[in-house]
N, C-alpha and C positions, 0 to 999 in steps of 0.2 A: 482558538478552536478550529479555524479554517486551516491553519498550519498543521495542526495535529491530524486533521482528517487527510490532508495532502500527504503527510508522512506515512499515515496508515495505509493509504492507497498505494503509495510507492513501495512500501514494505510488502504489501500483498502482491503487487506486480512482480517484485523481485523474487519472492518466494515461489510464485507460480512459474516464473521463468526458470528457476533453478530446478524445480521438480520436472518441468517439461524437458529441460536439458538433460537431466539424468536419464529419463526414460528414452529419449531419442538416442543418447549415447549408447545405452544398452542395446537398442535396436541396431545401431550402426555396427557395433561389435559383432552382434549375431549375424548381420548381413555380411560382414567381412568374412566370418568363418564359413558361412554357407557359400559365399562367392569363391573362397579359396577351394573348397571341395568341388564346386561346380566347374570352376576354371580348370582345375587339375584333371577332372574327368574328361572335359572337352579336349584339353591338350593331349591327353593320352589317346583319345579316339582320333584326333586330327593327325597326331604324330604317326600312329600306326598306319593310317591311310596314306600319309605323305611318304613314309618309308617304303610302303608297298609299291606305290607308284614310282618312286625313285629307283628302287632296286630292279624293278621289271624293265624300266627304260634303260637303266645302266647295263643290265644284262644283254638286252637286245643290241645296244650300241657296241659293246665289247665283243659280241659274237659275230658281228658282220664280217670282220676280217678273216676269222677262222672258217666261217661258212663259205666265203668267197674262195679261200684256198682249196677247200674240198671240191667245190664246183669246178674250179680251174683244172685241178688234177684229173677229175673224172672226164672232163672234156678232152684233156691231153691223151689219156688212155684210149678213149674211143677213136680219136683221130689217128693215133699211132697204129692201132690194129687195122684200120681201114687202109692206111698207106702201106703197111707191111704186106697186105694181101694184094694190093693193086699196083704197086710201084714197079718200074722197069728195073730189072736186076742189073743189066749192063750199066745203066746210068748210075746206079747206087754204088757199084764197084769202083767206077771211075771217080765218083764223088768222094769216096772214102780215101782213095789214094791222094786226092788233092788236099784233103784236110789233115790226114794223119801221116806220120813218118816213123820208121823203125830207127831206134837209137842204139848206140853201141852198148848201152847198159842192159840191153835185152828187153826194155819196155817199148811200148808203142805209144806215142804221145801226139797230141794235136800240135800243128806247127805254131810257133810263137806269134806269127803275124795275125792269126785269128783271135788272139787275145788283144794285141795292140791296135788292130784295125786293118781290115782288108776290104776292098771294094768288090761287091758281088756283080754278077752279070746283069742284074736288073738295076744297077746303079746305086744300090744301098750299101752302106758301110757296116760291116759286122765287126764287133769287138767285144771284149770281156768274156770270151768263151775259152775254157781250157778243158783238156781231155786226157785220160790216162787209162791204158789197158795193161793190166797186171801181167807180169812175166809168166805167171802160171796159166794164163788164159790162152787158149788156142785161137788165133786170129783166123777163124774160118770164114768162108764166104757168107754164111748166114749171119755171123757176128758183124761182118763188114756192112751187110745190108742194114742191120738194126742200128748200128752206130751212125751210119750215113743218114738214115731217116731221123734218128734222135737229134743229130746235129742240125739238120734243116728245120726241124720243129722248134729247137731251142732258139734259132735265129729269128723265128717268127713270134713265138709265145713269150720268150724271155723279155725282149724290149717292151712288148705290149703290157706285160704285167709288172714291169720294173717299178712303176710309180707306187705300187702297193706292196710288192714283195721284192726283197733284195736279191734273191737268186732263184734258179730253177735248174734241176739236175735230173739226168737220165742215167740209170746205173744197172749193173748186173751184181747179184749178191757176192760174186767172187772178188770184189773190190775195184772192178773196172767202172769208170764213170766219165760222163761228159757233163760239165756244169757251166751255166751262164751266171757269172758273178762279177760284174764290173768292179774293179778296184782290188780284187783278191786273185792273185796269180799262183795260188798255192800248188796246183797240180803241174805247173811248169817245173817246179823244183822238188816235187815229192819223190821219195826213194822208190827205186824200181820194184822193190819187193814189199811195198806198203800193203799191210794187211788190215782191212777195215771190216772184216767179217764179224768181229766181236762188237762193233759199234751198234748201238740200239737201233739207229735208223736203217741199218742193213738187215740185221737178223729179224726185225719186226715185219719184214716183207716176205719172209719165208713161210711156207705152209706149216712148219712145226710151231711157229710162234704166232701165226695168224691164220687159223683154220677157216675163219669166215671169209677171208680174202677181201675184207672191206678196208676202206681208208682208216689208217690208224695214226696216232699221235705219240711222239716220244715224250719222255720226261724233260723237265727243265735242265738245261746244261749250259756251260759257258764255252764259247767257241774262241780259241786264242787267235785264229786267223783274222776274224772281224772284231775281236775284242768286245764281244756283245753277248748278253744272255739271249738264248733263243730256245725255240721248240720246233721240231720238224714234223711236217705232215707227209705221210708216205702212202702212195697209191700202188698196190701190187698190180703187175701186168702179167697175166698168165698166158703163155703161148701153148703150153700143154701141161700135163700133170707133172712132168719133170723139168719143164723149161719155164723159168720165171725171170721177169724183169721188174723194175720199179721206176716210178717217177716221183720226185719229191720237191718240196720247197721248205726253206727255213724262214720262220717268222721271228724277227728280232723283237724282243720284249722290253727294250729299254723304255720306249714310250708308254707301254702298258704299265710298267712299274711306276713311272713318273705320275701317270694319271691315277693309279690306284692309291699312291701315297699322298699326292698333293690335291687331287680333285675329290673332295669329300664334303659332306655336310658339316656345318659349323659345330665343333665340339665332338664330332664322331670321327671314326677312322675305318679304313677298308683293309681287307685281307683276301687272299686267294689261296685255296689249297685243293689238292686232288682228292678223288673219291677214296683213295687208299690211305689218306692222311699225309701225303707228300706236300709240304708247305711250299707254295710257289713264291708268294711275296707277302711280307708283313713289315710295317714301318719300324718295328722294334727288333727285327731279326735279319735285316739285310746283311749285316756283317757276318753272322753265322752261316747264312746261305752261301755267301761268297767263299767262306772258309771250306765248306764241304763241296764246293764246285757245283752246287745244285741240289743234291739229295739231302733234304732236311725232313726227317720223319717226326710228325707231331707225337705219335704214340710212344716213340722211343725217347723223346725229350722229357725233361722233368718239370716242364711248365704246366701246372695243374689248370691254370686259366685257359691255355690253349687246348688242352685235352678236353676240358669241359665244353668249350665251344664246339669242338669237333664232334663230340658225342651227341650234343643237342642237334646239330645239323644232320648228322648221320641217321638219327632215329626220328626225325621230324616227320609229320604227316605229309604225304605227297603233294597236296594242294596248298599247304601252308607256306606263306611267303615271309611273314614276320612272326618270330617266336620270342618268348620271354626268357631271358637268362636271369632267373630269380637269384641264383647264387651270387652273381656279380652285379645285380641291380641294373640291368640294361636290357635293351631290345636288340635282337639280331635279325636284320633283314637279309634274306638268303635267296639267291637265284643261281642258275647254272649258265656257264659260258658254253654255248653250243660248239661242238668240235672236239676240243680236248676234254670236254665234260668236267670242267673245273667248277668248284663252288666259289662264287663271289659273295662275300659276307661284309655287311656294314654293321659295326657295333655302335649303338647310340645310347649313351648313359642316361638313366632316368633323372639324374641330378639336374640335367638341363631343364627338364619339365618342371621340377620342383622350384628351381630358381625363377623361372618365368611365372609360375602360378603365384609364388610369394610376392614377386614384384607387382603383379596385377592386384593382389589382395591388399598390399600396402598402399597402392595408389587409391584404391577404393576407400580404404580407411581414412587416409589423409583428406580425400575429397569430401567424405562424409563429415569429418570434424570441421573442416572449413565451412561447409554448408550449414552445419549446426550453429556455429558462431554467427554467421551472417544472418541466418533466419531469426535467431533470438534477438540480435541487435536491431534488425529492421522492425520486428514486431514491437520491441520496447520503444523505439523512437517514434514509430507511427502512433502507438497508443498514447504516449506522453504528449506529443505535439498536436495530434489531430483530435484528441478526445479530452484528455485530462486538463490541459491548459485552457482550452475554450470554456470548459465547464466552470473552472475557477473564475474566469472573467465574467461569465454570466452571473455567478453567485455574488460577486462584488457589486455588479450593477444593480442586481435585484435589491440588495440591502440599501443602496443609496436611494433608489426609487421609493422603497418602503419608508424611508425616513423623510420623504418629501423633497428630496433634491432632484429637480427636473432639469438642471443645467447640463451643458454639453459634457462636463466632466464625468457625469454619471455613466455615460455610454461611450466615452472616447476610447476605452480599451477593448471594446467588443470587436470581433473579427468581421468588420463590415465589408472588407474588400474580398473576402472569400466567396467563391462562386460555386458553392455546394449547399447541402441542406443546412449546415451550421451557419453559413453566410446568409442564407435566406432567413433563418431564425434571428440572426443578429439584426438584419434589416427590419424585420417585423417588430422586434423588441424596441429598436430605436424609434420606429414610427409610433408604437404604442406610448413611449415616453413623451413624444411630442404632443400626441393627442391629449394625454393626461395634463400636460402643461397648459394647453389651450383651454381645457375644460375649467381650469381654475382662474382664467382671466374673467374679469367682470364684464357684464353686458354693456356697461357705459363705455368701456374701452373699445368694444366692438363697434358701438354707434359712432364714436369719435373717429375710429379708423375708417368706417364706411363713408362718413361725411367728408373726410379728407380725400378719399378716393374720388368722390363726385366732384370736389373742387379741382382736383388735379386731372380731370378727364381730358380737358382741352390740351393740357400740356402732354398728357400721355399720347394723344392722337398725333401731336406734333413730333413726338419721339418714336412714332410707330416704325418709321423706316429704320432708324438706328437700332431699335429693339429687334426688328426682324433680322437685321444683319447679325446682331449678337446671338439671336436664337439659332440662326443657321450655323454659326460657329460652334455653339454648344451641341447642336444636333450632330455635327461631325464627331464630337467627342462621345455623344450618346451611341452613335453607330459603332464607334470603336469599342465602347463598353459592351454593347450587345454581342459583337462578334467574339470578343475575348471570353465573355461569359459562356457562350456556346462552345468555344474551343476547350475551355478548362473543364466544363461540365462532363465532357466525354471521358477524359482520363480519370477524373475523380470517380465517375460512375463505374468505370472498369475496376478501379481499385476497391471500391465498396463491394462489387460483385465478386471479385477474386478473394477478398478477405472473408466474405460470407461462405463462399465455396470451400475455402481452406478450413473454416470452422466446422462445416458439415463433415468434410473428409476426415478431420482430426477426431471428431466424435465417432464416426464410423470405424476408423482405424483402431481407436481405443477399445471400442466394443469387441472387435475381432480379437484384439490382443488379449483382453481380459477373459474372453471365452476360451482361450487356449487353442483356437483353430487357426492360428497364424500360418500363412503360407508364404513361401519365398516370393511368389509372384505378387501377392498382396502387398508385401513389404516393399518390393521394388517399385510397384505402382504408386504407393504412398510417397516414397522418396521423390519419384519423378514429379508427382502432382505438387508436392511442397516446393520443389525447385522451380517448376513452371509458374506457380502462383506468385512466388517471391519475385521472380524475374519480371512478371507482368506488373505487379504492384510498384516495384522500384522504377521500372521504365516509365510508367504513366505518371508517377509522382514527380520524377525528374522533368518530364515534359510539361506538367502543370506549373512547376516552379519556374521553368524557363519562360513560359508565357506570362506568368505573373510579374516576373522581374522586368521583362521587356515592356509590358503594359504600364507598370508602375512608373517607369522613367518617362515614357511618352505622355501618359495622362497628367503626371505632375507638371511636366513642362507646358502642356496646353493650358492648364488651369492657372499656374503661377505666372507664366510668361516672364520669367526672370532672365536676365542676361548672364551668360556664363560661357566658359570655354568648353568646347566639345569637339570630338573627332567626327567629321562629316560622314564618312563612309559607314562607320559603326552605327551612328545614330539613324541614318537612312535605312540601314538593314533592320534596326529595331522597329522603325515605322512600318516597313513592309511585312515584318513578322506579325504585327498587330492587324494589318490589313489582309492577312491570309484568309480569313473567313470569307471575305468578299471575292478573292481571286480563286479560291479553291474549287468552286463548283464546276468551272469550265477549264481549270488548270491553266489559267493565263500565265505566261512566262514573264519573269522579271530579270532584266539585265542591268547591272550597276557597274559603272566604269569611273574610276578616279583614284587618286593617291590615298592609300589607307592611313597615312600619317598626317594628312591635311587637317589642321585644327582651326576653328573659327571662334571668335569671341562675339557671340550674337545671341539671338533668342531662339533656342531650339524648339520651343512650343510653336512659334510662328512657322518654322520650317515644317513641323508636323502637320499643321493645319493646311499649309499650301499643298504639300504632296498628297495629303488625304483628299483634298478637293480635286486635285488633278486626276487621281485614280478614279474617284466617284464619277467625275465628268466623263472620263474615257469609257467606263463601264456602261454609262447611261446613253452616251451619244455616239461613241466610235464603233461599237459592235452591236450586231443583232444578238438575239437571246441565245443562239446556239453557236456563235462564232468564238474562236479562240485566238487571242492576239498576244503580242509581245510589247511590254512596257519597258522603256529604256530611260535610265537616268545617267547623265554625264555631268561631271563637275570638275573644274580646274580653276587656276588663278593666273592672272596676268600681272603685270607690274603694279597695277592700281585697282584691279577689280577681281571679284570672285564671280565666276560664271557657273550657273546651274541650268541644264537643259533637260526638259522632260519631253518624251516623245512616245506616241503610240502609232501603230501601223494600221489604224482603223480606216473608216470611210472618208475621213477628212471633211472640209467645209467649203462652201461657196464663198466668194468674195463678200457677198452681202451679209452672210452670217458672221464671217470673220470680223467685219467692221463693227458689229454690235455685241461681240462676245463678252466684253467687260461691262456692258450696260446692266444696271440693276433690273431685276425681274424679267430679263430677256431669256427665254428658253424655247427650244423646239420640242421638248418632251414633257410638257406640262401634264399630259394624260398619264405619263408613267411616273409622276411624282416629282418632276423637276420644278424648282422654285425660281430659278434664274438668279440666285444670289451667290452660288458657289464661286464662279470666276470673278464676280464683283468683289467678293471678300478677298480673294487672292490678290486682285489689283490693289485694293486698299492696303493690305498687309505689306506688299512689296514697296509701294510708292510712299506710304506714310510711316509705317512702323519701322521698316528696314531702310528707307531712304534710297531705294534703288529704282530700276526700270524693268518693265516686262513687255515682251512683244510675242506675237503669235505668227506662225507660218504654217500654212495648210493649203492643200489642193485635194480635189475630189479623188477618192480611191488611193491616195498616197500618204495618208496619215496626217498627224498634226504635231507640231513642235512648239513648246513654250520655252522661251529663253529669258532667264532672270539675270540681271547684271547688278551686283551690289558693290559699293565702294569698300575698300579694305581700310 
């Protein structure tokens, strides 16, 4: 019948756990779906914000060089006009003759030494400058003045700006030019009738093509002289309505191309195109841009994807930074590069967000499944071990008591060693069985027993000292039991509280779920609460199991006092674990030094009693109530002996106290509960039971050391 009931309960438990598992699994799946939607929404918001920040910062960074070029050319123009108005004409004419020479081919060119390097009157060396005046240009005095000023300004501004810009040039729209460009001597060899009036950088400075007379930028082009992709910045200089000059600089775009193609967000790519649809750089069209030598028009090309991006950017709202390309399932982050007024676009595929959200949801699902199995397993084991099995043991004991069996076998299977409510119940049940047994004893037996007690009174008085000693030994074990009981009661109480709280939360959660008012926040809170309670229960049960295991070994050794092999260090650690309730209130420190593999064949229970009495003695005598100390245990072996030293750093002893410390009933703390038998017991155990020797060393305010020497 008992077995049938047990199986029935186990079946009920299993059925309940299966139903609970199915419900929790459904909840986990729902949480996963909600989490996927939530994570995807958050990723989209975060991605748009990150793209906006990225593209704005990227646009500012890429614009700096172009803005600097415009500022430099504006400063050059202003200074040139000031010099043209205030410079000494005679000096400029002589300076022109020093720098330029008339050649047989009809052109006027700068002397070659000004390119290769010539020392100026101020000691500086000028190099990298070439100049060319077209054969159709009249070398008038005014032209000589302007080119002399232009040359001197190039010698100043060119080297100063060279670390950011490769060249700087001053020109007349009729193809005459002076250029600072170290490493490029093109105008030393240029044809005398070279016509550059059709070049974009030349005609863009004329009033016909630049009525606003502002700084302007050319389209992208490839320069064979430097073998580089570049764009030119041109600043018109107007002397009069019919008299025009220009100053310009070329910006090499190789590094910009490399940054645009290689420096991008993971999974995304960048492109640059002009307002009119002229493609500047794109990672998939570099070869076609090279084939056309620069002009690649998006609207004339058949790529619908590129045309779609261009139209979206062209017609976007003015203050919108990130736009959605629904047709291609991506985000477009857009900004302008100040100067040439180019569009910098970062294309970010939405598939990246989907993959991240899916990975996150999958992780949540796996974590939920693992938590589900752990929670069900823990609940099943706890119910079976902590409740079902003890109840079966009580049921068996009850039947034996009911049948009149009051022997020890009736209660031997009860959980008497547990230090919780079930343990208390077992102790009470065991006591009740003993009382029932005594009640069935005859009165005659009690009279005989008491008569025997009177006759043995004298003998008992004779044995009083021996009994007191033994009593003190057992009191040591009793203190150990009390401390461990207190330690174990705390984690078990926490487990009971956590289990009760989990039960309440489960009922509340079930009520919300059945009412149909489930919220994602309530679901997340329930999962967190289940995980927290499970962690708390498991942690405290492990802690209680550790304490019980340690106490079991030490207590059995103290009671049985059997001789066996044991590792000294591990056993001493168990002793101090059981003494933790005594040490914990003031956080006394314990230091243990010795070989972890050292093994003795002796009486571990005796060692437990010795160290326990040492610790109690230190706590009672060595420190005041609010003092914190350090207790040190050292052990080692010599050729013939095992040495154990116990030391505290307390107040120490006088010579008079030290000489009486092992005497029975001698104590200086009788008012605080001292019996005077603790160290006397230690002395007897060492000298009689273990066959060794013990000595004490102590000085006032320098602590006390007990040294035990045992034969091997």
